[in-house]
C-alpha positions as CSV (number, residue, x, y, z in Angstrom):
1,M,126.3,109.2,102.8
2,P,123.3,107.8,103.0
3,P,120.3,109.1,105.1
4,N,120.6,106.8,107.8
5,R,124.1,107.5,108.4
6,L,123.5,110.9,108.7
7,S,120.5,110.7,111.5
8,K,122.5,108.9,113.2
9,L,125.6,110.6,113.6
10,L,123.2,113.6,114.2
11,R,121.4,111.5,117.1
12,K,125.1,110.8,118.8
13,L,125.6,114.6,118.2
14,K,122.4,115.6,120.1
15,L,123.0,112.7,122.7
16,Q,126.1,114.5,123.8
17,S,125.2,117.3,123.1
18,I,122.5,116.5,126.0
19,L,124.6,115.0,128.7
20,F,127.5,118.0,128.3
21,V,124.6,120.9,128.6
22,I,123.7,118.2,131.8
23,F,127.7,118.2,132.5
24,W,128.2,122.0,132.7
25,Y,124.2,122.2,134.5
26,Y,125.5,120.2,137.2
27,L,128.6,122.1,138.0
28,D,126.8,125.3,138.0
29,F,124.9,123.5,140.6
30,T,128.0,121.8,142.7
31,M,130.2,125.5,143.1
32,L,126.7,127.5,144.4
33,F,125.9,124.8,146.6
34,D,130.1,125.1,147.3
35,L,130.0,129.2,147.8
36,K,126.3,128.9,149.5
37,S,127.7,126.4,152.2
38,Q,130.6,128.2,153.4
39,P,130.6,130.2,156.2
40,E,131.4,133.6,155.3
41,S,134.0,135.5,156.6
């Protein structure tokens, strides 16, 4: 495997992992927000 393709693959993986982390932070934030916005019973 040429190093060029390898670096491309690594970049792609890095981008995917960043998007994944952002997505999880977003989910976490929305869940917290939902919990806070609900009236306490």
